[in-house]
Backbone as XML, in Angstrom:
<?xml version="1.0"?>
<chain id="A" units="angstrom">
  <residue number="1" name="MET">
    <atom name="N" x="-3.825" y="4.195" z="-0.615"/>
    <atom name="CA" x="-3.193" y="2.970" z="-1.042"/>
    <atom name="C" x="-3.357" y="2.752" z="-2.541"/>
  </residue>
  <residue number="2" name="LYS">
    <atom name="N" x="-4.351" y="3.347" z="-3.125"/>
    <atom name="CA" x="-4.588" y="3.159" z="-4.549"/>
    <atom name="C" x="-3.421" y="3.646" z="-5.402"/>
  </residue>
  <residue number="3" name="LYS">
    <atom name="N" x="-2.637" y="4.565" z="-4.881"/>
    <atom name="CA" x="-1.508" y="5.114" z="-5.629"/>
    <atom name="C" x="-0.280" y="4.201" z="-5.590"/>
  </residue>
  <residue number="4" name="LEU">
    <atom name="N" x="-0.268" y="3.219" z="-4.712"/>
    <atom name="CA" x="0.876" y="2.309" z="-4.634"/>
    <atom name="C" x="0.871" y="1.364" z="-5.832"/>
  </residue>
  <residue number="5" name="PRO">
    <atom name="N" x="2.060" y="1.008" z="-6.321"/>
    <atom name="CA" x="2.133" y="-0.013" z="-7.367"/>
    <atom name="C" x="1.540" y="-1.332" z="-6.844"/>
  </residue>
  <residue number="6" name="PRO">
    <atom name="N" x="1.004" y="-2.153" z="-7.734"/>
    <atom name="CA" x="0.316" y="-3.381" z="-7.310"/>
    <atom name="C" x="1.104" y="-4.286" z="-6.355"/>
  </residue>
  <residue number="7" name="LYS">
    <atom name="N" x="2.389" y="-4.522" z="-6.624"/>
    <atom name="CA" x="3.181" y="-5.399" z="-5.755"/>
    <atom name="C" x="3.313" y="-4.804" z="-4.357"/>
  </residue>
  <residue number="8" name="GLN">
    <atom name="N" x="3.610" y="-3.515" z="-4.306"/>
    <atom name="CA" x="3.752" y="-2.853" z="-3.007"/>
    <atom name="C" x="2.423" y="-2.822" z="-2.262"/>
  </residue>
  <residue number="9" name="ARG">
    <atom name="N" x="1.341" y="-2.572" z="-2.983"/>
    <atom name="CA" x="0.018" y="-2.546" z="-2.358"/>
    <atom name="C" x="-0.327" y="-3.908" z="-1.760"/>
  </residue>
  <residue number="10" name="ALA">
    <atom name="N" x="-0.063" y="-4.964" z="-2.512"/>
    <atom name="CA" x="-0.371" y="-6.314" z="-2.029"/>
    <atom name="C" x="0.423" y="-6.640" z="-0.775"/>
  </residue>
  <residue number="11" name="VAL">
    <atom name="N" x="1.716" y="-6.349" z="-0.804"/>
    <atom name="CA" x="2.561" y="-6.628" z="0.360"/>
    <atom name="C" x="2.117" y="-5.782" z="1.550"/>
  </residue>
  <residue number="12" name="PHE">
    <atom name="N" x="1.820" y="-4.524" z="1.319"/>
    <atom name="CA" x="1.379" y="-3.636" z="2.403"/>
    <atom name="C" x="0.107" y="-4.162" z="3.057"/>
  </residue>
  <residue number="13" name="ILE">
    <atom name="N" x="-0.854" y="-4.549" z="2.252"/>
    <atom name="CA" x="-2.121" y="-5.050" z="2.792"/>
    <atom name="C" x="-1.916" y="-6.344" z="3.559"/>
  </residue>
  <residue number="14" name="LEU">
    <atom name="N" x="-1.159" y="-7.262" z="2.985"/>
    <atom name="CA" x="-0.933" y="-8.555" z="3.654"/>
    <atom name="C" x="-0.187" y="-8.372" z="4.977"/>
  </residue>
  <residue number="15" name="LYS">
    <atom name="N" x="0.764" y="-7.463" z="5.011"/>
    <atom name="CA" x="1.559" y="-7.238" z="6.229"/>
    <atom name="C" x="0.787" y="-6.406" z="7.249"/>
  </residue>
  <residue number="16" name="HIS">
    <atom name="N" x="0.240" y="-5.294" z="6.801"/>
    <atom name="CA" x="-0.366" y="-4.339" z="7.733"/>
    <atom name="C" x="-1.762" y="-4.764" z="8.201"/>
  </residue>
  <residue number="17" name="TYR">
    <atom name="N" x="-2.597" y="-5.177" z="7.273"/>
    <atom name="CA" x="-3.979" y="-5.496" z="7.632"/>
    <atom name="C" x="-4.180" y="-6.971" z="7.998"/>
  </residue>
  <residue number="18" name="ASP">
    <atom name="N" x="-3.537" y="-7.856" z="7.235"/>
    <atom name="CA" x="-3.699" y="-9.286" z="7.513"/>
    <atom name="C" x="-2.696" y="-9.803" z="8.538"/>
  </residue>
  <residue number="19" name="GLU">
    <atom name="N" x="-1.700" y="-8.951" z="8.868"/>
    <atom name="CA" x="-0.695" y="-9.261" z="9.888"/>
    <atom name="C" x="0.054" y="-10.564" z="9.616"/>
  </residue>
  <residue number="20" name="LEU">
    <atom name="N" x="0.380" y="-10.795" z="8.342"/>
    <atom name="CA" x="1.135" y="-11.981" z="7.969"/>
    <atom name="C" x="2.628" y="-11.713" z="8.118"/>
  </residue>
  <residue number="21" name="SER">
    <atom name="N" x="3.387" y="-12.776" z="8.300"/>
    <atom name="CA" x="4.843" y="-12.641" z="8.403"/>
    <atom name="C" x="5.431" y="-12.455" z="7.006"/>
  </residue>
  <residue number="22" name="ASN">
    <atom name="N" x="6.667" y="-11.993" z="6.969"/>
    <atom name="CA" x="7.338" y="-11.828" z="5.685"/>
    <atom name="C" x="7.424" y="-13.154" z="4.934"/>
  </residue>
  <residue number="23" name="GLU">
    <atom name="N" x="7.650" y="-14.231" z="5.665"/>
    <atom name="CA" x="7.743" y="-15.560" z="5.054"/>
    <atom name="C" x="6.412" y="-15.980" z="4.436"/>
  </residue>
  <residue number="24" name="GLU">
    <atom name="N" x="5.324" y="-15.721" z="5.146"/>
    <atom name="CA" x="3.996" y="-16.063" z="4.624"/>
    <atom name="C" x="3.674" y="-15.250" z="3.371"/>
  </residue>
  <residue number="25" name="ILE">
    <atom name="N" x="4.006" y="-13.971" z="3.421"/>
    <atom name="CA" x="3.749" y="-13.105" z="2.280"/>
    <atom name="C" x="4.585" y="-13.552" z="1.083"/>
  </residue>
  <residue number="26" name="ALA">
    <atom name="N" x="5.838" y="-13.895" z="1.315"/>
    <atom name="CA" x="6.723" y="-14.360" z="0.240"/>
    <atom name="C" x="6.132" y="-15.577" z="-0.460"/>
  </residue>
  <residue number="27" name="GLN">
    <atom name="N" x="5.564" y="-16.484" z="0.306"/>
    <atom name="CA" x="4.945" y="-17.670" z="-0.286"/>
    <atom name="C" x="3.723" y="-17.293" z="-1.120"/>
  </residue>
  <residue number="28" name="ILE">
    <atom name="N" x="2.934" y="-16.366" z="-0.612"/>
    <atom name="CA" x="1.704" y="-15.963" z="-1.304"/>
    <atom name="C" x="2.009" y="-15.251" z="-2.616"/>
  </residue>
  <residue number="29" name="VAL">
    <atom name="N" x="2.949" y="-14.303" z="-2.581"/>
    <atom name="CA" x="3.230" y="-13.510" z="-3.782"/>
    <atom name="C" x="4.296" y="-14.122" z="-4.676"/>
  </residue>
  <residue number="30" name="GLY">
    <atom name="N" x="4.917" y="-15.191" z="-4.208"/>
    <atom name="CA" x="5.916" y="-15.877" z="-5.023"/>
    <atom name="C" x="7.224" y="-15.123" z="-5.174"/>
  </residue>
  <residue number="31" name="LYS">
    <atom name="N" x="7.597" y="-14.377" z="-4.152"/>
    <atom name="CA" x="8.849" y="-13.619" z="-4.161"/>
    <atom name="C" x="9.692" y="-14.025" z="-2.960"/>
  </residue>
  <residue number="32" name="SER">
    <atom name="N" x="10.928" y="-13.570" z="-2.938"/>
    <atom name="CA" x="11.802" y="-13.868" z="-1.801"/>
    <atom name="C" x="11.416" y="-13.000" z="-0.605"/>
  </residue>
  <residue number="33" name="VAL">
    <atom name="N" x="11.864" y="-13.416" z="0.564"/>
    <atom name="CA" x="11.607" y="-12.628" z="1.777"/>
    <atom name="C" x="12.251" y="-11.251" z="1.632"/>
  </residue>
  <residue number="34" name="GLY">
    <atom name="N" x="13.431" y="-11.199" z="1.038"/>
    <atom name="CA" x="14.100" y="-9.916" z="0.808"/>
    <atom name="C" x="13.286" y="-8.993" z="-0.081"/>
  </residue>
  <residue number="35" name="ALA">
    <atom name="N" x="12.676" y="-9.551" z="-1.114"/>
    <atom name="CA" x="11.841" y="-8.749" z="-2.010"/>
    <atom name="C" x="10.610" y="-8.235" z="-1.276"/>
  </residue>
  <residue number="36" name="VAL">
    <atom name="N" x="10.042" y="-9.065" z="-0.415"/>
    <atom name="CA" x="8.877" y="-8.656" z="0.381"/>
    <atom name="C" x="9.259" y="-7.502" z="1.296"/>
  </residue>
  <residue number="37" name="LYS">
    <atom name="N" x="10.406" y="-7.632" z="1.967"/>
    <atom name="CA" x="10.864" y="-6.565" z="2.861"/>
    <atom name="C" x="11.084" y="-5.267" z="2.084"/>
  </residue>
  <residue number="38" name="ALA">
    <atom name="N" x="11.693" y="-5.372" z="0.916"/>
    <atom name="CA" x="11.957" y="-4.185" z="0.092"/>
    <atom name="C" x="10.647" y="-3.541" z="-0.368"/>
  </residue>
  <residue number="39" name="ASN">
    <atom name="N" x="9.698" y="-4.353" z="-0.817"/>
    <atom name="CA" x="8.409" y="-3.808" z="-1.254"/>
    <atom name="C" x="7.663" y="-3.154" z="-0.109"/>
  </residue>
  <residue number="40" name="TYR">
    <atom name="N" x="7.709" y="-3.739" z="1.074"/>
    <atom name="CA" x="7.031" y="-3.162" z="2.230"/>
    <atom name="C" x="7.681" y="-1.829" z="2.614"/>
  </residue>
  <residue number="41" name="PHE">
    <atom name="N" x="9.003" y="-1.806" z="2.631"/>
    <atom name="CA" x="9.720" y="-0.570" z="2.966"/>
    <atom name="C" x="9.374" y="0.536" z="1.968"/>
  </residue>
  <residue number="42" name="GLN">
    <atom name="N" x="9.384" y="0.203" z="0.682"/>
    <atom name="CA" x="9.058" y="1.196" z="-0.343"/>
    <atom name="C" x="7.610" y="1.669" z="-0.198"/>
  </residue>
  <residue number="43" name="ALA">
    <atom name="N" x="6.707" y="0.751" z="0.105"/>
    <atom name="CA" x="5.301" y="1.125" z="0.300"/>
    <atom name="C" x="5.154" y="2.062" z="1.491"/>
  </residue>
  <residue number="44" name="LEU">
    <atom name="N" x="5.858" y="1.767" z="2.572"/>
    <atom name="CA" x="5.788" y="2.631" z="3.756"/>
    <atom name="C" x="6.299" y="4.035" z="3.442"/>
  </residue>
  <residue number="45" name="GLN">
    <atom name="N" x="7.401" y="4.123" z="2.711"/>
    <atom name="CA" x="7.956" y="5.427" z="2.370"/>
    <atom name="C" x="6.964" y="6.241" z="1.533"/>
  </residue>
  <residue number="46" name="LYS">
    <atom name="N" x="6.332" y="5.590" z="0.573"/>
    <atom name="CA" x="5.356" y="6.290" z="-0.262"/>
    <atom name="C" x="4.118" y="6.683" z="0.536"/>
  </residue>
  <residue number="47" name="MET">
    <atom name="N" x="3.668" y="5.798" z="1.416"/>
    <atom name="CA" x="2.498" y="6.110" z="2.238"/>
    <atom name="C" x="2.784" y="7.301" z="3.148"/>
  </residue>
  <residue number="48" name="LYS">
    <atom name="N" x="3.974" y="7.358" z="3.725"/>
    <atom name="CA" x="4.354" y="8.495" z="4.571"/>
    <atom name="C" x="4.310" y="9.789" z="3.768"/>
  </residue>
  <residue number="49" name="LYS">
    <atom name="N" x="4.826" y="9.728" z="2.550"/>
    <atom name="CA" x="4.843" y="10.904" z="1.688"/>
    <atom name="C" x="3.418" y="11.332" z="1.339"/>
  </residue>
  <residue number="50" name="TYR">
    <atom name="N" x="2.581" y="10.382" z="0.951"/>
    <atom name="CA" x="1.194" y="10.690" z="0.601"/>
    <atom name="C" x="0.427" y="11.241" z="1.795"/>
  </residue>
  <residue number="51" name="LEU">
    <atom name="N" x="0.641" y="10.655" z="2.961"/>
    <atom name="CA" x="-0.079" y="11.114" z="4.155"/>
    <atom name="C" x="0.376" y="12.501" z="4.588"/>
  </residue>
  <residue number="52" name="ALA">
    <atom name="N" x="1.664" y="12.781" z="4.443"/>
    <atom name="CA" x="2.161" y="14.117" z="4.780"/>
    <atom name="C" x="1.549" y="15.159" z="3.846"/>
  </residue>
  <residue number="53" name="LEU">
    <atom name="N" x="1.466" y="14.833" z="2.571"/>
    <atom name="CA" x="0.858" y="15.754" z="1.612"/>
    <atom name="C" x="-0.622" y="15.937" z="1.905"/>
  </residue>
  <residue number="54" name="TRP">
    <atom name="N" x="-1.309" y="14.851" z="2.201"/>
    <atom name="CA" x="-2.735" y="14.913" z="2.522"/>
    <atom name="C" x="-2.963" y="15.777" z="3.761"/>
  </residue>
  <residue number="55" name="LYS">
    <atom name="N" x="-2.123" y="15.591" z="4.782"/>
    <atom name="CA" x="-2.240" y="16.389" z="6.007"/>
    <atom name="C" x="-2.044" y="17.864" z="5.700"/>
  </residue>
  <residue number="56" name="SER">
    <atom name="N" x="-1.089" y="18.159" z="4.842"/>
    <atom name="CA" x="-0.834" y="19.537" z="4.459"/>
    <atom name="C" x="-2.039" y="20.136" z="3.739"/>
  </residue>
  <residue number="57" name="VAL">
    <atom name="N" x="-2.686" y="19.340" z="2.916"/>
    <atom name="CA" x="-3.859" y="19.810" z="2.184"/>
    <atom name="C" x="-5.014" y="20.097" z="3.142"/>
  </residue>
  <residue number="58" name="ILE">
    <atom name="N" x="-5.292" y="19.166" z="4.059"/>
    <atom name="CA" x="-6.449" y="19.368" z="4.936"/>
    <atom name="C" x="-6.225" y="20.438" z="5.996"/>
  </residue>
  <residue number="59" name="THR">
    <atom name="N" x="-4.969" y="20.757" z="6.294"/>
    <atom name="CA" x="-4.698" y="21.820" z="7.263"/>
    <atom name="C" x="-4.523" y="23.172" z="6.587"/>
  </residue>
  <residue number="60" name="GLY">
    <atom name="N" x="-4.672" y="23.195" z="5.262"/>
    <atom name="CA" x="-4.608" y="24.462" z="4.543"/>
    <atom name="C" x="-3.236" y="24.845" z="4.070"/>
  </residue>
  <residue number="61" name="GLY">
    <atom name="N" x="-2.244" y="23.993" z="4.236"/>
    <atom name="CA" x="-0.884" y="24.319" z="3.818"/>
    <atom name="C" x="-0.691" y="24.287" z="2.313"/>
  </residue>
  <residue number="62" name="VAL">
    <atom name="N" x="-1.528" y="23.552" z="1.627"/>
    <atom name="CA" x="-1.440" y="23.444" z="0.166"/>
    <atom name="C" x="-2.833" y="23.679" z="-0.402"/>
  </residue>
  <residue number="63" name="LYS">
    <atom name="N" x="-2.933" y="24.557" z="-1.379"/>
    <atom name="CA" x="-4.233" y="24.885" z="-1.963"/>
    <atom name="C" x="-4.670" y="23.853" z="-2.997"/>
  </residue>
  <residue number="64" name="GLU">
    <atom name="N" x="-3.748" y="23.477" z="-3.863"/>
    <atom name="CA" x="-4.047" y="22.473" z="-4.888"/>
    <atom name="C" x="-3.007" y="21.384" z="-4.784"/>
  </residue>
  <residue number="65" name="TYR">
    <atom name="N" x="-3.410" y="20.193" z="-5.095"/>
    <atom name="CA" x="-2.453" y="19.089" z="-4.977"/>
    <atom name="C" x="-2.728" y="18.030" z="-6.024"/>
  </residue>
  <residue number="66" name="GLU">
    <atom name="N" x="-1.695" y="17.278" z="-6.270"/>
    <atom name="CA" x="-1.821" y="16.102" z="-7.112"/>
    <atom name="C" x="-0.807" y="15.102" z="-6.595"/>
  </residue>
  <residue number="67" name="LEU">
    <atom name="N" x="-1.288" y="13.939" z="-6.196"/>
    <atom name="CA" x="-0.384" y="12.923" z="-5.697"/>
    <atom name="C" x="0.407" y="12.326" z="-6.848"/>
  </residue>
  <residue number="68" name="PRO">
    <atom name="N" x="1.685" y="12.097" z="-6.613"/>
    <atom name="CA" x="2.521" y="11.512" z="-7.672"/>
    <atom name="C" x="2.086" y="10.113" z="-8.022"/>
  </residue>
</chain>
């Protein structure tokens, strides 16, 4: 999660770990519900990419790596 941009990280944590609704998150971060949805979607896409790369590294598919 450290690799996520701050806005995406905040939305991801509030949604995934704190289980808040999009409306609640929008109020907390001061953005629209649409912006919250977009940030969460972008965070999920990046997390999937990072986790796939990490899995490849630990299973021996990649010798050296650097997360974007």
